[in-house]
C-alpha positions as CSV (number, residue, x, y, z in Angstrom):
1,X,-22.9,-20.7,9.7
2,X,-19.6,-21.8,11.4
3,X,-16.8,-19.3,11.8
4,X,-14.0,-19.7,9.3
5,X,-10.8,-21.2,10.7
6,X,-8.0,-18.6,11.0
7,X,-5.0,-19.7,8.9
8,X,-1.5,-19.8,10.5
9,X,-0.2,-17.3,7.9
10,X,-2.9,-14.9,8.9
11,X,-1.8,-15.2,12.5
12,X,1.8,-14.5,11.4
13,X,0.7,-11.3,9.7
14,X,-1.3,-10.2,12.7
15,X,1.5,-11.0,15.2
16,X,4.0,-9.2,13.1
17,X,1.8,-6.1,13.1
18,X,1.8,-6.1,16.9
19,X,5.6,-6.2,17.0
20,X,5.6,-3.2,14.5
21,X,3.1,-1.3,16.7
22,X,5.4,-1.7,19.7
23,X,8.5,-0.5,17.7
24,X,10.3,-3.9,17.6
25,X,12.8,-4.3,14.8
26,X,11.0,-6.9,12.8
27,X,14.1,-7.4,10.7
28,X,15.7,-9.1,13.7
29,X,12.9,-11.6,14.5
30,X,11.2,-14.5,12.7
31,X,7.6,-15.4,13.3
32,X,6.1,-18.7,12.5
33,X,2.8,-20.3,13.5
34,X,1.8,-23.9,13.6
35,X,-1.7,-25.0,14.7
36,X,-2.3,-21.6,16.3
37,X,0.9,-21.6,18.3
38,X,3.0,-18.5,17.4
39,X,6.8,-19.1,17.5
40,X,9.0,-16.0,17.8
41,X,12.7,-16.2,17.5
42,X,15.6,-13.9,16.9
43,X,17.0,-10.8,18.6
44,X,15.1,-8.3,20.7
45,X,15.8,-4.9,19.3
46,X,13.8,-1.7,18.6
47,X,13.4,0.9,16.0
48,X,13.0,4.6,16.7
49,X,13.2,6.0,20.2
50,X,10.0,4.7,21.9
51,X,11.9,2.0,23.8
52,X,15.4,2.2,25.3
53,X,17.0,-1.2,24.7
54,X,19.4,-0.5,27.5
55,X,16.6,-0.1,30.0
56,X,15.4,-3.5,31.3
57,X,12.1,-2.1,32.6
58,X,11.2,-0.6,29.2
59,X,12.1,-3.8,27.4
60,X,10.2,-6.0,29.8
61,X,7.1,-3.7,29.5
62,X,7.3,-3.8,25.7
63,X,7.6,-7.6,25.7
64,X,4.7,-8.0,28.1
65,X,2.5,-5.7,26.0
66,X,3.3,-7.4,22.7
67,X,2.7,-10.8,24.4
68,X,-0.7,-9.7,25.7
69,X,-1.7,-8.3,22.3
70,X,-0.6,-11.4,20.4
71,X,-2.4,-13.7,22.8
72,X,-5.6,-11.6,22.3
73,X,-5.6,-12.3,18.5
74,X,-8.5,-14.6,17.6
75,X,-7.1,-18.1,16.8
76,X,-3.8,-17.8,18.8
77,X,-3.5,-20.7,21.3
78,X,-0.1,-19.8,22.7
79,X,3.1,-17.8,22.1
80,X,6.6,-19.4,22.4
81,X,9.8,-17.2,22.4
82,X,13.4,-18.1,21.6
83,X,15.3,-14.9,21.7
84,X,19.1,-14.9,21.4
85,X,19.5,-12.0,23.7
86,X,16.5,-12.3,26.1
87,X,14.9,-15.0,28.2
88,X,11.3,-14.9,29.1
89,X,10.9,-15.6,32.8
């Protein structure tokens, strides 16, 4: 029996959950998925005190972790970022 194809809306939900786990303020970002490519746009910001937004090292670490977790989701082909206050290098 073939595996069911993962729907883009399911990938959105799973990607959003990864941002929540890493304390990103999901009110500040928009997530959309087309053909397995997750598009993330908005502002990098955090809730709570797990990540200090003023500390570049902590922000970079949080972004790398969430990127790795989203790319590990079954069905995700790539992740593209368009943040208004951060550029992925």
